[in-house]
N, CA, C and O atoms as CSV, one atom per row, in Angstrom:
chain,resi,resn,atom,element,x,y,z
A,1,MET,N,N,168.320,69.736,115.612
A,1,MET,CA,C,168.345,68.355,115.148
A,1,MET,C,C,168.259,68.284,113.620
A,1,MET,O,O,168.945,67.475,112.997
A,2,ALA,N,N,167.425,69.122,113.024
A,2,ALA,CA,C,167.269,69.106,111.575
A,2,ALA,C,C,168.585,69.452,110.877
A,2,ALA,O,O,168.930,68.838,109.867
A,3,MET,N,N,169.314,70.424,111.405
A,3,MET,CA,C,170.586,70.814,110.807
A,3,MET,C,C,171.601,69.679,110.914
A,3,MET,O,O,172.349,69.425,109.970
A,4,SER,N,N,171.633,69.001,112.047
A,4,SER,CA,C,172.560,67.870,112.209
A,4,SER,C,C,172.257,66.782,111.184
A,4,SER,O,O,173.170,66.222,110.577
A,5,TRP,N,N,170.989,66.490,110.997
A,5,TRP,CA,C,170.586,65.465,110.044
A,5,TRP,C,C,170.951,65.890,108.617
A,5,TRP,O,O,171.441,65.077,107.832
A,6,LEU,N,N,170.716,67.152,108.285
A,6,LEU,CA,C,171.055,67.680,106.968
A,6,LEU,C,C,172.556,67.548,106.703
A,6,LEU,O,O,172.959,67.096,105.631
A,7,LEU,N,N,173.377,67.937,107.668
A,7,LEU,CA,C,174.829,67.854,107.496
A,7,LEU,C,C,175.308,66.413,107.394
A,7,LEU,O,O,176.162,66.096,106.566
A,8,LEU,N,N,174.762,65.542,108.231
A,8,LEU,CA,C,175.170,64.143,108.206
A,8,LEU,C,C,174.803,63.492,106.875
A,8,LEU,O,O,175.635,62.815,106.272
A,9,THR,N,N,173.584,63.683,106.414
A,9,THR,CA,C,173.183,63.065,105.150
A,9,THR,C,C,173.954,63.669,103.967
A,9,THR,O,O,174.318,62.951,103.035
A,10,THR,N,N,174.200,64.971,104.002
A,10,THR,CA,C,174.987,65.590,102.936
A,10,THR,C,C,176.393,65.006,102.914
A,10,THR,O,O,176.903,64.671,101.844
A,11,LEU,N,N,177.024,64.878,104.070
A,11,LEU,CA,C,178.365,64.311,104.137
A,11,LEU,C,C,178.380,62.866,103.647
A,11,LEU,O,O,179.266,62.479,102.885
A,12,VAL,N,N,177.419,62.077,104.074
A,12,VAL,CA,C,177.372,60.673,103.644
A,12,VAL,C,C,177.259,60.581,102.124
A,12,VAL,O,O,177.965,59.793,101.495
A,13,TRP,N,N,176.370,61.387,101.531
A,13,TRP,CA,C,176.223,61.352,100.072
A,13,TRP,C,C,177.489,61.852,99.366
A,13,TRP,O,O,177.870,61.308,98.329
A,14,LEU,N,N,178.136,62.870,99.911
A,14,LEU,CA,C,179.392,63.342,99.312
A,14,LEU,C,C,180.473,62.266,99.388
A,14,LEU,O,O,181.261,62.114,98.455
A,15,GLN,N,N,180.516,61.525,100.487
A,15,GLN,CA,C,181.508,60.452,100.636
A,15,GLN,C,C,181.230,59.316,99.649
A,15,GLN,O,O,182.153,58.784,99.032
A,16,ILE,N,N,179.962,58.950,99.506
A,16,ILE,CA,C,179.594,57.896,98.548
A,16,ILE,C,C,179.942,58.345,97.132
A,16,ILE,O,O,180.511,57.580,96.355
A,17,LYS,N,N,179.598,59.588,96.802
A,17,LYS,CA,C,179.924,60.145,95.493
A,17,LYS,C,C,181.424,60.119,95.265
A,17,LYS,O,O,181.884,59.768,94.179
A,18,HIS,N,N,182.186,60.488,96.281
A,18,HIS,CA,C,183.643,60.521,96.165
A,18,HIS,C,C,184.197,59.129,95.844
A,18,HIS,O,O,185.047,58.983,94.965
A,19,PHE,N,N,183.721,58.130,96.546
A,19,PHE,CA,C,184.180,56.764,96.309
A,19,PHE,C,C,183.848,56.319,94.888
A,19,PHE,O,O,184.694,55.756,94.194
A,20,ILE,N,N,182.624,56.571,94.465
A,20,ILE,CA,C,182.199,56.132,93.127
A,20,ILE,C,C,183.020,56.826,92.042
A,20,ILE,O,O,183.539,56.169,91.140
A,21,VAL,N,N,183.138,58.155,92.128
A,21,VAL,CA,C,183.840,58.892,91.071
A,21,VAL,C,C,185.349,58.661,91.129
A,21,VAL,O,O,185.984,58.515,90.085
A,22,ASP,N,N,185.930,58.625,92.318
A,22,ASP,CA,C,187.388,58.471,92.433
A,22,ASP,C,C,187.862,57.042,92.174
A,22,ASP,O,O,188.952,56.846,91.638
A,23,TYR,N,N,187.070,56.051,92.542
A,23,TYR,CA,C,187.564,54.684,92.478
A,23,TYR,C,C,186.841,53.793,91.477
A,23,TYR,O,O,187.460,52.885,90.921
A,24,MET,N,N,185.578,54.014,91.231
A,24,MET,CA,C,184.833,53.125,90.341
A,24,MET,C,C,184.717,53.669,88.913
A,24,MET,O,O,184.663,52.889,87.962
A,25,LEU,N,N,184.680,54.972,88.754
A,25,LEU,CA,C,184.446,55.572,87.440
A,25,LEU,C,C,185.687,56.255,86.873
A,25,LEU,O,O,185.580,57.282,86.203
A,26,GLN,N,N,186.846,55.697,87.135
A,26,GLN,CA,C,188.073,56.342,86.688
A,26,GLN,C,C,188.900,55.374,85.838
A,26,GLN,O,O,189.712,54.618,86.371
A,27,PRO,N,N,188.696,55.398,84.525
A,27,PRO,CA,C,189.481,54.513,83.658
A,27,PRO,C,C,190.924,54.992,83.517
A,27,PRO,O,O,191.276,56.085,83.960
A,28,ALA,N,N,191.733,54.168,82.904
A,28,ALA,CA,C,193.172,54.449,82.778
A,28,ALA,C,C,193.447,55.764,82.048
A,28,ALA,O,O,194.362,56.489,82.439
A,29,TRP,N,N,192.688,56.094,81.004
A,29,TRP,CA,C,192.952,57.325,80.256
A,29,TRP,C,C,192.756,58.562,81.126
A,29,TRP,O,O,193.424,59.580,80.943
A,30,MET,N,N,191.823,58.453,82.079
A,30,MET,CA,C,191.573,59.563,82.986
A,30,MET,C,C,192.745,59.706,83.956
A,30,MET,O,O,193.232,60.812,84.189
A,31,ILE,N,N,193.184,58.608,84.506
A,31,ILE,CA,C,194.317,58.615,85.437
A,31,ILE,C,C,195.582,59.103,84.727
A,31,ILE,O,O,196.324,59.929,85.257
A,32,ASP,N,N,195.814,58.586,83.534
A,32,ASP,CA,C,197.000,58.989,82.778
A,32,ASP,C,C,196.975,60.459,82.379
A,32,ASP,O,O,198.029,61.069,82.197
A,33,GLY,N,N,195.793,61.027,82.245
A,33,GLY,CA,C,195.673,62.418,81.841
A,33,GLY,C,C,195.931,63.422,82.943
A,33,GLY,O,O,196.120,64.608,82.673
A,34,LYS,N,N,195.941,62.964,84.170
A,34,LYS,CA,C,196.205,63.868,85.286
A,34,LYS,C,C,197.668,64.292,85.267
A,34,LYS,O,O,198.553,63.501,84.943
A,35,GLY,N,N,197.905,65.541,85.617
A,35,GLY,CA,C,199.273,66.046,85.645
A,35,GLY,C,C,199.749,66.566,84.305
A,35,GLY,O,O,200.897,66.989,84.172
A,36,ASP,N,N,198.873,66.536,83.307
A,36,ASP,CA,C,199.213,67.059,81.975
A,36,ASP,C,C,198.034,67.912,81.508
A,36,ASP,O,O,196.971,67.388,81.177
A,37,VAL,N,N,198.231,69.214,81.486
A,37,VAL,CA,C,197.126,70.126,81.141
A,37,VAL,C,C,196.685,69.981,79.688
A,37,VAL,O,O,195.635,70.501,79.311
A,38,ARG,N,N,197.474,69.279,78.863
A,38,ARG,CA,C,197.105,69.073,77.458
A,38,ARG,C,C,196.207,67.865,77.262
A,38,ARG,O,O,195.670,67.672,76.171
A,39,LYS,N,N,196.033,67.052,78.287
A,39,LYS,CA,C,195.182,65.858,78.205
A,39,LYS,C,C,193.886,66.100,78.968
A,39,LYS,O,O,193.854,66.872,79.926
A,40,SER,N,N,192.829,65.442,78.541
A,40,SER,CA,C,191.501,65.705,79.111
A,40,SER,C,C,191.200,64.957,80.409
A,40,SER,O,O,190.238,65.301,81.096
A,41,GLY,N,N,191.986,63.954,80.762
A,41,GLY,CA,C,191.662,63.101,81.905
A,41,GLY,C,C,191.409,63.830,83.210
A,41,GLY,O,O,190.409,63.578,83.882
A,42,GLY,N,N,192.307,64.730,83.572
A,42,GLY,CA,C,192.143,65.464,84.829
A,42,GLY,C,C,190.930,66.374,84.818
A,42,GLY,O,O,190.243,66.516,85.829
A,43,TYR,N,N,190.668,66.990,83.674
A,43,TYR,CA,C,189.504,67.881,83.549
A,43,TYR,C,C,188.198,67.095,83.656
A,43,TYR,O,O,187.272,67.499,84.359
A,44,VAL,N,N,188.140,65.964,82.946
A,44,VAL,CA,C,186.924,65.149,82.971
A,44,VAL,C,C,186.685,64.595,84.373
A,44,VAL,O,O,185.553,64.575,84.856
A,45,HIS,N,N,187.751,64.149,85.017
A,45,HIS,CA,C,187.616,63.596,86.371
A,45,HIS,C,C,187.123,64.652,87.365
A,45,HIS,O,O,186.188,64.404,88.126
A,46,ALA,N,N,187.751,65.822,87.357
A,46,ALA,CA,C,187.314,66.895,88.259
A,46,ALA,C,C,185.900,67.342,87.918
A,46,ALA,O,O,185.113,67.658,88.811
A,47,GLY,N,N,185.577,67.369,86.634
A,47,GLY,CA,C,184.219,67.728,86.218
A,47,GLY,C,C,183.190,66.716,86.684
A,47,GLY,O,O,182.083,67.083,87.077
A,48,ALA,N,N,183.555,65.436,86.641
A,48,ALA,CA,C,182.633,64.396,87.128
A,48,ALA,C,C,182.341,64.591,88.610
A,48,ALA,O,O,181.205,64.408,89.049
A,49,HIS,N,N,183.354,64.960,89.379
A,49,HIS,CA,C,183.134,65.235,90.803
A,49,HIS,C,C,182.173,66.407,90.988
A,49,HIS,O,O,181.231,66.331,91.777
A,50,ALA,N,N,182.419,67.479,90.258
A,50,ALA,CA,C,181.587,68.678,90.402
A,50,ALA,C,C,180.142,68.394,89.991
A,50,ALA,O,O,179.211,68.779,90.698
A,51,VAL,N,N,179.955,67.736,88.876
A,51,VAL,CA,C,178.604,67.442,88.380
A,51,VAL,C,C,177.880,66.482,89.322
A,51,VAL,O,O,176.692,66.658,89.591
A,52,ALA,N,N,178.580,65.476,89.820
A,52,ALA,CA,C,177.949,64.507,90.718
A,52,ALA,C,C,177.581,65.125,92.071
A,52,ALA,O,O,176.687,64.627,92.756
A,53,SER,N,N,178.259,66.200,92.454
A,53,SER,CA,C,177.918,66.877,93.716
A,53,SER,C,C,176.651,67.731,93.589
A,53,SER,O,O,175.988,68.010,94.588
A,54,MET,N,N,176.320,68.138,92.378
A,54,MET,CA,C,175.220,69.083,92.203
A,54,MET,C,C,173.866,68.574,92.725
A,54,MET,O,O,173.185,69.325,93.423
A,55,PRO,N,N,173.443,67.338,92.422
A,55,PRO,CA,C,172.162,66.888,92.985
A,55,PRO,C,C,172.191,66.765,94.513
A,55,PRO,O,O,171.181,66.981,95.182
A,56,ILE,N,N,173.356,66.416,95.048
A,56,ILE,CA,C,173.486,66.334,96.511
A,56,ILE,C,C,173.293,67.724,97.106
A,56,ILE,O,O,172.599,67.877,98.111
A,57,LEU,N,N,173.893,68.727,96.498
A,57,LEU,CA,C,173.760,70.095,96.983
A,57,LEU,C,C,172.334,70.603,96.798
A,57,LEU,O,O,171.838,71.371,97.622
A,58,TRP,N,N,171.688,70.189,95.746
A,58,TRP,CA,C,170.286,70.570,95.521
A,58,TRP,C,C,169.413,70.003,96.649
A,58,TRP,O,O,168.538,70.694,97.172
A,59,LEU,N,N,169.658,68.751,97.014
A,59,LEU,CA,C,168.898,68.130,98.113
A,59,LEU,C,C,169.254,68.748,99.463
A,59,LEU,O,O,168.502,68.622,100.429
A,60,SER,N,N,170.405,69.418,99.522
A,60,SER,CA,C,170.817,70.096,100.752
A,60,SER,C,C,170.265,71.514,100.812
A,60,SER,O,O,170.719,72.333,101.612
A,61,THR,N,N,169.296,71.793,99.973
A,61,THR,CA,C,168.539,73.047,99.932
A,61,THR,C,C,169.341,74.255,99.459
A,61,THR,O,O,168.966,75.390,99.751
A,62,LEU,N,N,170.431,74.036,98.738
A,62,LEU,CA,C,171.154,75.174,98.187
A,62,LEU,C,C,170.472,75.624,96.896
A,62,LEU,O,O,169.923,74.804,96.159
A,63,ASP,N,N,170.509,76.920,96.627
A,63,ASP,CA,C,169.923,77.436,95.398
A,63,ASP,C,C,170.884,77.212,94.230
A,63,ASP,O,O,172.059,76.905,94.429
A,64,LEU,N,N,170.371,77.370,93.023
A,64,LEU,CA,C,171.146,77.057,91.834
A,64,LEU,C,C,172.425,77.884,91.716
A,64,LEU,O,O,173.458,77.357,91.302
A,65,MET,N,N,172.377,79.152,92.067
A,65,MET,CA,C,173.578,79.993,91.990
A,65,MET,C,C,174.645,79.490,92.963
A,65,MET,O,O,175.815,79.383,92.597
A,66,CYS,N,N,174.255,79.185,94.180
A,66,CYS,CA,C,175.204,78.692,95.181
A,66,CYS,C,C,175.762,77.330,94.757
A,66,CYS,O,O,176.957,77.072,94.905
A,67,ILE,N,N,174.899,76.467,94.233
A,67,ILE,CA,C,175.348,75.156,93.753
A,67,ILE,C,C,176.391,75.336,92.663
A,67,ILE,O,O,177.409,74.643,92.653
A,68,SER,N,N,176.147,76.256,91.754
A,68,SER,CA,C,177.082,76.499,90.651
A,68,SER,C,C,178.436,76.982,91.161
A,68,SER,O,O,179.478,76.523,90.693
A,69,VAL,N,N,178.423,77.902,92.114
A,69,VAL,CA,C,179.675,78.426,92.671
A,69,VAL,C,C,180.435,77.314,93.402
A,69,VAL,O,O,181.648,77.181,93.240
A,70,VAL,N,N,179.731,76.525,94.197
A,70,VAL,CA,C,180.375,75.428,94.929
A,70,VAL,C,C,180.930,74.396,93.950
A,70,VAL,O,O,182.038,73.895,94.142
A,71,ALA,N,N,180.174,74.077,92.907
A,71,ALA,CA,C,180.623,73.085,91.922
A,71,ALA,C,C,181.879,73.565,91.193
A,71,ALA,O,O,182.803,72.782,90.971
A,72,VAL,N,N,181.917,74.834,90.824
A,72,VAL,CA,C,183.121,75.379,90.168
A,72,VAL,C,C,184.305,75.314,91.131
A,72,VAL,O,O,185.412,74.946,90.736
A,73,GLY,N,N,184.069,75.672,92.399
A,73,GLY,CA,C,185.131,75.593,93.400
A,73,GLY,C,C,185.623,74.169,93.583
A,73,GLY,O,O,186.828,73.929,93.668
A,74,GLU,N,N,184.693,73.220,93.644
A,74,GLU,CA,C,185.098,71.824,93.807
A,74,GLU,C,C,185.893,71.357,92.581
A,74,GLU,O,O,186.901,70.664,92.717
A,75,PHE,N,N,185.436,71.739,91.393
A,75,PHE,CA,C,186.174,71.377,90.180
A,75,PHE,C,C,187.610,71.879,90.245
A,75,PHE,O,O,188.549,71.118,90.012
A,76,LEU,N,N,187.781,73.158,90.561
A,76,LEU,CA,C,189.116,73.757,90.583
A,76,LEU,C,C,190.010,73.095,91.626
A,76,LEU,O,O,191.158,72.750,91.342
A,77,ILE,N,N,189.483,72.923,92.825
A,77,ILE,CA,C,190.278,72.320,93.895
A,77,ILE,C,C,190.634,70.879,93.554
A,77,ILE,O,O,191.780,70.463,93.720
A,78,HIS,N,N,189.649,70.114,93.074
A,78,HIS,CA,C,189.908,68.706,92.764
A,78,HIS,C,C,190.943,68.590,91.647
A,78,HIS,O,O,191.845,67.754,91.708
A,79,PHE,N,N,190.805,69.436,90.627
A,79,PHE,CA,C,191.758,69.401,89.519
A,79,PHE,C,C,193.177,69.707,90.007
A,79,PHE,O,O,194.118,68.981,89.686
A,80,VAL,N,N,193.325,70.775,90.776
A,80,VAL,CA,C,194.664,71.187,91.228
A,80,VAL,C,C,195.286,70.130,92.144
A,80,VAL,O,O,196.462,69.797,91.996
A,81,VAL,N,N,194.505,69.604,93.087
A,81,VAL,CA,C,195.033,68.581,94.005
A,81,VAL,C,C,195.505,67.360,93.218
A,81,VAL,O,O,196.614,66.870,93.436
A,82,ASP,N,N,194.665,66.866,92.303
A,82,ASP,CA,C,195.042,65.687,91.523
A,82,ASP,C,C,196.209,65.985,90.585
A,82,ASP,O,O,197.080,65.139,90.387
A,83,HIS,N,N,196.226,67.171,90.015
A,83,HIS,CA,C,197.299,67.575,89.112
A,83,HIS,C,C,198.644,67.579,89.847
A,83,HIS,O,O,199.627,67.023,89.359
A,84,LEU,N,N,198.674,68.206,91.012
A,84,LEU,CA,C,199.914,68.266,91.794
A,84,LEU,C,C,200.349,66.885,92.261
A,84,LEU,O,O,201.540,66.572,92.261
A,85,LYS,N,N,199.384,66.054,92.660
A,85,LYS,CA,C,199.723,64.698,93.082
A,85,LYS,C,C,200.317,63.910,91.925
A,85,LYS,O,O,201.295,63.186,92.108
A,86,ALA,N,N,199.738,64.041,90.737
A,86,ALA,CA,C,200.245,63.313,89.573
A,86,ALA,C,C,201.652,63.767,89.206
A,86,ALA,O,O,202.515,62.941,88.911
A,87,ILE,N,N,201.883,65.064,89.224
A,87,ILE,CA,C,203.220,65.580,88.909
A,87,ILE,C,C,204.231,65.079,89.930
A,87,ILE,O,O,205.304,64.601,89.563
A,88,HIS,N,N,203.893,65.186,91.203
A,88,HIS,CA,C,204.804,64.713,92.248
A,88,HIS,C,C,205.041,63.208,92.112
A,88,HIS,O,O,206.172,62.738,92.237
A,89,GLY,N,N,203.974,62.463,91.856
A,89,GLY,CA,C,204.103,61.016,91.723
A,89,GLY,C,C,204.985,60.599,90.553
A,89,GLY,O,O,205.695,59.596,90.628
A,90,ARG,N,N,204.937,61.371,89.476
A,90,ARG,CA,C,205.795,61.059,88.323
A,90,ARG,C,C,207.253,61.426,88.603
A,90,ARG,O,O,208.168,60.727,88.168
A,91,GLN,N,N,207.463,62.521,89.327
A,91,GLN,CA,C,208.824,62.957,89.629
A,91,GLN,C,C,209.459,62.124,90.733
A,91,GLN,O,O,210.682,61.990,90.782
A,92,HIS,N,N,208.651,61.571,91.606
A,92,HIS,CA,C,209.121,60.774,92.742
A,92,HIS,C,C,208.318,59.478,92.815
A,92,HIS,O,O,207.522,59.303,93.737
A,93,PRO,N,N,208.509,58.575,91.868
A,93,PRO,CA,C,207.724,57.339,91.876
A,93,PRO,C,C,208.036,56.481,93.103
A,93,PRO,O,O,209.193,56.316,93.491
A,94,ASN,N,N,206.999,55.956,93.684
A,94,ASN,CA,C,207.131,55.100,94.861
A,94,ASN,C,C,206.250,53.867,94.680
A,94,ASN,O,O,205.134,53.977,94.173
A,95,PRO,N,N,206.732,52.703,95.085
A,95,PRO,CA,C,205.897,51.503,94.987
A,95,PRO,C,C,204.717,51.593,95.960
A,95,PRO,O,O,204.779,52.275,96.982
A,96,MET,N,N,203.654,50.888,95.610
A,96,MET,CA,C,202.440,50.943,96.431
A,96,MET,C,C,202.657,50.456,97.862
A,96,MET,O,O,201.877,50.803,98.750
A,97,ASN,N,N,203.676,49.679,98.100
A,97,ASN,CA,C,203.908,49.181,99.460
A,97,ASN,C,C,204.847,50.080,100.264
A,97,ASN,O,O,205.323,49.695,101.332
A,98,SER,N,N,205.111,51.296,99.737
A,98,SER,CA,C,205.988,52.204,100.472
A,98,SER,C,C,205.182,53.206,101.300
A,98,SER,O,O,204.052,53.558,100.962
A,99,ARG,N,N,205.784,53.641,102.365
A,99,ARG,CA,C,205.149,54.632,103.237
A,99,ARG,C,C,204.881,55.933,102.484
A,99,ARG,O,O,203.820,56.537,102.642
A,100,SER,N,N,205.840,56.364,101.666
A,100,SER,CA,C,205.691,57.639,100.956
A,100,SER,C,C,204.531,57.613,99.968
A,100,SER,O,O,203.861,58.630,99.785
A,101,PHE,N,N,204.278,56.473,99.327
A,101,PHE,CA,C,203.123,56.358,98.429
A,101,PHE,C,C,201.834,56.614,99.196
A,101,PHE,O,O,200.969,57.362,98.741
A,102,TRP,N,N,201.712,55.990,100.362
A,102,TRP,CA,C,200.472,56.098,101.132
A,102,TRP,C,C,200.327,57.461,101.796
A,102,TRP,O,O,199.209,57.940,101.986
A,103,VAL,N,N,201.446,58.092,102.151
A,103,VAL,CA,C,201.376,59.458,102.679
A,103,VAL,C,C,200.846,60.392,101.599
A,103,VAL,O,O,199.985,61.229,101.870
A,104,LEU,N,N,201.352,60.256,100.381
A,104,LEU,CA,C,200.880,61.096,99.274
A,104,LEU,C,C,199.407,60.825,98.973
A,104,LEU,O,O,198.629,61.761,98.785
A,105,HIS,N,N,199.025,59.557,98.926
A,105,HIS,CA,C,197.622,59.198,98.686
A,105,HIS,C,C,196.730,59.743,99.802
A,105,HIS,O,O,195.653,60.280,99.541
A,106,GLY,N,N,197.183,59.600,101.033
A,106,GLY,CA,C,196.410,60.106,102.164
A,106,GLY,C,C,196.279,61.621,102.153
A,106,GLY,O,O,195.219,62.154,102.481
A,107,ALA,N,N,197.345,62.319,101.778
A,107,ALA,CA,C,197.285,63.787,101.695
A,107,ALA,C,C,196.303,64.216,100.608
A,107,ALA,O,O,195.562,65.182,100.791
A,108,ASP,N,N,196.291,63.515,99.493
A,108,ASP,CA,C,195.355,63.776,98.407
A,108,ASP,C,C,193.907,63.603,98.894
A,108,ASP,O,O,193.056,64.462,98.668
A,109,GLN,N,N,193.657,62.494,99.552
A,109,GLN,CA,C,192.295,62.241,100.040
A,109,GLN,C,C,191.903,63.235,101.137
A,109,GLN,O,O,190.755,63.677,101.188
A,110,LEU,N,N,192.835,63.584,102.002
A,110,LEU,CA,C,192.560,64.578,103.042
A,110,LEU,C,C,192.148,65.909,102.412
A,110,LEU,O,O,191.189,66.537,102.860
A,111,ALA,N,N,192.859,66.331,101.394
A,111,ALA,CA,C,192.516,67.597,100.727
A,111,ALA,C,C,191.107,67.539,100.150
A,111,ALA,O,O,190.358,68.511,100.248
A,112,HIS,N,N,190.738,66.412,99.551
A,112,HIS,CA,C,189.388,66.281,99.006
A,112,HIS,C,C,188.337,66.303,100.116
A,112,HIS,O,O,187.288,66.929,99.967
A,113,HIS,N,N,188.615,65.631,101.212
A,113,HIS,CA,C,187.637,65.576,102.297
A,113,HIS,C,C,187.545,66.907,103.047
A,113,HIS,O,O,186.480,67.245,103.564
A,114,LEU,N,N,188.623,67.654,103.112
A,114,LEU,CA,C,188.541,69.000,103.683
A,114,LEU,C,C,187.709,69.912,102.780
A,114,LEU,O,O,187.053,70.835,103.261
A,115,THR,N,N,187.738,69.654,101.484
A,115,THR,CA,C,186.850,70.374,100.563
A,115,THR,C,C,185.396,70.103,100.932
A,115,THR,O,O,184.567,71.014,100.911
A,116,TYR,N,N,185.086,68.862,101.267
A,116,TYR,CA,C,183.710,68.535,101.681
A,116,TYR,C,C,183.345,69.220,102.994
A,116,TYR,O,O,182.191,69.604,103.188
A,117,SER,N,N,184.297,69.376,103.887
A,117,SER,CA,C,184.032,70.121,105.124
A,117,SER,C,C,183.672,71.571,104.800
A,117,SER,O,O,182.779,72.151,105.418
A,118,THR,N,N,184.368,72.141,103.837
A,118,THR,CA,C,184.056,73.505,103.413
A,118,THR,C,C,182.667,73.563,102.784
A,118,THR,O,O,181.913,74.505,103.027
A,119,ILE,N,N,182.331,72.568,101.986
A,119,ILE,CA,C,180.985,72.517,101.389
A,119,ILE,C,C,179.931,72.445,102.485
A,119,ILE,O,O,178.897,73.106,102.391
A,120,LEU,N,N,180.177,71.656,103.516
A,120,LEU,CA,C,179.223,71.585,104.632
A,120,LEU,C,C,179.089,72.935,105.329
A,120,LEU,O,O,177.994,73.303,105.753
A,121,ALA,N,N,180.177,73.671,105.452
A,121,ALA,CA,C,180.113,75.011,106.042
A,121,ALA,C,C,179.246,75.931,105.183
A,121,ALA,O,O,178.512,76.765,105.714
A,122,VAL,N,N,179.326,75.785,103.871
A,122,VAL,CA,C,178.479,76.578,102.970
A,122,VAL,C,C,177.012,76.203,103.172
A,122,VAL,O,O,176.146,77.078,103.189
A,123,VAL,N,N,176.729,74.912,103.324
A,123,VAL,CA,C,175.340,74.480,103.574
A,123,VAL,C,C,174.808,75.104,104.847
A,123,VAL,O,O,173.671,75.575,104.871
A,124,VAL,N,N,175.603,75.118,105.906
A,124,VAL,CA,C,175.176,75.751,107.169
A,124,VAL,C,C,174.944,77.243,106.963
A,124,VAL,O,O,173.913,77.780,107.369
A,125,TRP,N,N,175.895,77.901,106.339
A,125,TRP,CA,C,175.806,79.345,106.125
A,125,TRP,C,C,174.572,79.702,105.316
A,125,TRP,O,O,173.837,80.621,105.676
A,126,ARG,N,N,174.338,78.973,104.213
A,126,ARG,CA,C,173.181,79.273,103.360
A,126,ARG,C,C,171.863,78.970,104.078
A,126,ARG,O,O,170.885,79.695,103.897
A,127,SER,N,N,171.823,77.914,104.885
A,127,SER,CA,C,170.574,77.588,105.579
A,127,SER,C,C,170.243,78.623,106.638
A,127,SER,O,O,169.073,78.796,106.978
A,128,GLN,N,N,171.235,79.311,107.163
A,128,GLN,CA,C,170.983,80.367,108.144
A,128,GLN,C,C,170.481,81.640,107.479
A,128,GLN,O,O,169.850,82.476,108.126
A,129,LEU,N,N,170.759,81.787,106.193
A,129,LEU,CA,C,170.297,82.980,105.469
A,129,LEU,C,C,168.849,82.832,105.011
A,129,LEU,O,O,168.182,83.827,104.726
A,130,ILE,N,N,168.367,81.606,104.939
A,130,ILE,CA,C,166.993,81.351,104.460
A,130,ILE,C,C,165.977,81.625,105.539
A,130,ILE,O,O,164.778,81.464,105.313
């Protein structure tokens, strides 16, 4: 029961964090910077995700080394997913009311949420080692 509660609360906090960082804390310069490695927007956005996950992972009883590795992994994955989505979106622009726009948006969000599933697997694995 304790493990189920730990996983559920960790997932809920990761989802809340995702909504806040992806939708509430993303100004235009950050969005415009995605898909261009010379601009800081994508780096700052992915970094905000990684940093915001760290206290959640700390509360999930992960040690500092494991938190650091997971945060770096989340940064890299989030950056690459958003970078590829931005490049594809610029090369194949679609209006917001099109099916292809929402498929791309949904694939982007799915990739981020599968990252959280992997993070939950790390929480389970680390808790079994303790």
